[in-house]
N, C-alpha and C positions, 0 to 999 in steps of 0.2 A: 573624408578628412581623416588623416592617419593620427589617432590619439594613443598609439602604442606607448609612447613615453609617459603619458599620464597614466595609463593602465599599470605600468611598471612601478610607479610611485606616485600615488594620489594623496599624499600626506602634507604637501606643501603647495608650491607654486610652480606651474609649468607653462613655459612660453613656446608657442608654435608659430610658424610663419611660412608664407610662400616664397619662392624666388623673387627678387626685386627685378622687375622688367627694366631692360636697358634704357628704354625711353623715359622712365621715371628717374633716372639719374641725370638726364640731360635736360628735360623740359620742366618748367615750373608745374608743381602738382597741387591738387586739392585732396585733403585728407579728413575723412570722418571718424568720429569716435562714438561708440555706444556700448551698452552692456546688456547681459541677460542673466537672469537669476539673482537679482538683488534682493527680492522679497522672500523667497522660499526658506523654510526651515530645513529643507533637505538639499543636499548637493552642492556643487560649486557655484561661484559666481564667475562669469566669463566677461572680460573686457576685450574688445576688438577694435582694430583700426582697419580701414580700407581706403585705398588712395589710387589715384590715376592722373594722368596729365590733364591740365586744363583744357588742352586742345582736344581731348577725347571724352570730356564729360558728357557730351551729347550721346556718345555710344554707350556709355554706362547707363544713362537714362532710358536708352531704347531697350534695355533689358527688362524694363518694367519693374524695377526693384521697388519695394515698398516697406513700410514699418513691419518688421517681423511678426508683431502681435496681430496683424491683420491677414496673415497668410497661414495656410495650413501647413502642416509638417512636410507634406509631399511637394507643395509649391516652394517652400524654403529650400529643400533639397535640390530641386530642379534649378532654382536660380543660382544656388551656390555652385552647382555643377557647371552652369553656363559661364560664371565668373572665372572658374578654373579653366575653362576652354579659352578664355580671353586673357590668359595671364601674360600675354605679350604687352598689355597695357594696364592690367588690373593687378594690384598686390594687396596683401593683407597680413596682419599679424595679431595674435591674441595672447592674453595672459589668463590662465585658468587658476583661479584662487580656490583652494580646497576649503571645505567646511571647517576642517581643523585649523587652517591658518586664520580664517575669519574669527573663529572662536577664541583662539589664543591671543589674537590681536585685541579683541574687545574685552576680554576678561583679565588681561595682564595687569600687574601692579600699575604700570603707566598705560592708561587707557588710550586705545588707537580706534576711534570710532569709525563706523562704516563710511561716513562721508569723506573723512581724511583718507581712508584706505583707497576709496574710489578715485578721488582727486589724484592721489600719488600714482596710482596704477595708470590712469589715463595719461598723465604727463610722462611717466616712464615709457609708454608705448610710442608716443610722439617722438620722444629722444631716441628711442630705439630705431624709428624709421629714419632719423637724421644720421645716426651712426652707420646705418646700412648704405647711406649714400643717396637716399630719397630726397629729391630737391623740392622740399615742402614750402609752398607759398601761402597756402590758405588752410585753416583747420576749422572744422565745424563740430560742435560737440552738443550732444544731448545733455542737459543739465542735470546735476545732483546738488540739491540745495538752491541757494539764490543764484540766478544766472550771472548777476552783476559781479558778485564776489568771486565767483568761480572763474569768469572770464578775466577779471583783473589778475588773479593768481596765475593763470595760464599765460597771460600776455607778459607778465614779469618774467616767467621762465623762458618765453620765446619772443624776444622783443622784436625780431626781425621778420616774424611771421603774423599774418593777419588772422586773429582769432575771433570766432563768433561762438557764443554759448547761448543756446535758447531751449526753452521748454518745447517738447515735442519736435526737437530737431530731426528725429527719425522719420517723421512724416513731411518734413519741410524740405529736406536736402537729400537727394538721391545718394550721395556719397555716405551719408549717415545711415540711410536705409540699408545700403550695402553692408556697412559694418554691423548693423543690427542683425542682419541675416547671418553673417559669419559667427557672431556671438552666440546666437540661438541654435544654429545647427551643432555648434561645438558643445553646448551645454546638454542639449537633448541626447547627443551621442554619448557624453560622459556619463549622464544619469542612467541611460539604458544599459550601458556596459560597465557599470560601477563595480570595481574589484574590492570587495570587502576583505579587509585583513583580519577581521575577527572571525573566530570559529563560531558561526551562529547556527544553532539548531532551528529546523523548521523555518528557513529564511523565506520570508514572504516579499516578492518584489513588486507586489501590487500596492504601491504606496500613495496612489492618487496623484494629485497635481503637485504635491510637495509644499503647498502654501499653508500657513498656520491655521487658517479658517476652514480648511477641507476636513470634514469628518473622517474620511478614509485615511488621510495623513495622520491625524490625532490617534486614530485606532491603531495604525502601524507603530507609532511612537510608544503607545502603552504596551504593545505586544512585545517590543524588542527592547525595552528598558532593562538594564542589568542592575540589580539592587546595590551593587558596590561600585562598579565603574561607569554606570550610566549608559550612554548610548554608543552605538557604533560611530566611527569617525565620519560616516555619511551624514551625521546630524550636526547642525549648528547649535552647540550647547548655549551659546550666547543669546539665543532667541527666547523670548518670554514664554512661548508655548512649551518649548522643551524644558525650561526651568520649572514651570508649574508642574509638569508631570514628574519631574525628579523629586520635587518636594513632596508630592503625594505618594509615589510608588517606590522610591529608593530609600535605602537605610541611611539614618543620620550617622555621620562619621565624626569620630573624635580624633584629631590629628595628634601626633606624638608630642608636638610642642604646645598643645592646648592645655591651659590649666584646669585642674579638676575641682570639684566643689570643695573637697576636703583638704585642698592643698593649703598649707599654712602660710607659705610665702616663698619667694625665691631665694635659692641659695646664694652665698657670697659668690661674687664674679670671679674671685681667685680660684674657686674649686673647679672652674673649667680648665684651668691650666695645670692641674696637679698631675705629677708623673704617675704613670701606670702602664700596664701592658697594652701594646699598640694592636690594633686589629685592622684587618684589610677593610678598606672602605666598602660599604655595602651597595651593590648596584641597584638603582631604583627600578621599579617595575617597567616593562615596556610601555605601558599606558603613559607614564610620566615622561619617558624618554621621547616618544613619538611627538608628544605635545609641547616639548621643550620646557617642561615644568620641573622645578627644583626647589629644595627646601630653602626658606629664607634664613640667611645667616647674618644679615645686617639690616638694620631699619634706618 
C-alpha cells in the first residue's frame, strides 16, 4: 500500500483508494465499513471501505478474509496483497485521520467527539464510493455506539441503499472483514513509517502497542513529553493518558489573556480602540499553526 502522500503530510486527513473495477460500476455491489486504531493514544485512526459485486461475493469469501484482529500481521499483508491481485472485482478506499486531527476535533471550543467523527468518516467514505460510480446496493458496518441509532442515521443519508449496522460485523460479514484488513494494514504501515515533524533527540521508536494501558507506551510518553509544547503530533493529546502525563510532567502555562492574581480589573473597552502605532501582526508559533489553534477574539 502506497502511503507516500500521508508521509509527505501527516498532520490532517489523507484519503487513499484503489481504482474502481469496471464491473463495480455496472453490477449491484456490497460494501463493508470498518476501522483500525480507534483506541490507541498513539498514531492515526484509519477508516476503510471494501466493495465487490454481489455476484462475486463468494469469490471474496474464498479468500478466507477474517476479522483483522484475529490475524497476524503477515496474514493481513498476504490477504491484502491477494485483494490487490483481484482488483478486477474488488475495490477499496480509506481515510487516515491523524492524531493531530483527532485531538483538535475533540479539544476544540465546539466539541466533536470520537463517535461523531467516526460516523461522519464512515458516511463520507460511502458517499465517496457513490461519487466514484460504484453501484452500491448494500452496506454492512461494524458499529460505533448503539447499532440502531447508527443504522438509522446512515439509512437517512442513503435511503436507496440497504444498510445493516451490527456489533462484531467484521466477524460476521466477509466484506467488512476485508475492510478491516485494509484499515489495519494501512494503520500498521503508517505507524511503522511515521514521519516525525518535530526535531526529537534520542527518538525511541519502540513505543509498544500504542494503547493507553501498555506500560511501554506510557514510558515512551513520559520520555518524549516536552515541558512547554507537550507531545509530538504522533500522540493524541485528547486521550486521558496523555493529559495525565502532561499534568504531572509539563510546565503550567499562563496565557497572555489570562488574568493575574494582582490584576485589579479589566480596563475600559474603549481603550482597545485607542489610536496608536500599528505593528505588524505577530505570526503564531508553528505548533499553533499546524493544529489550527488561534487566540480567542470573541466569546
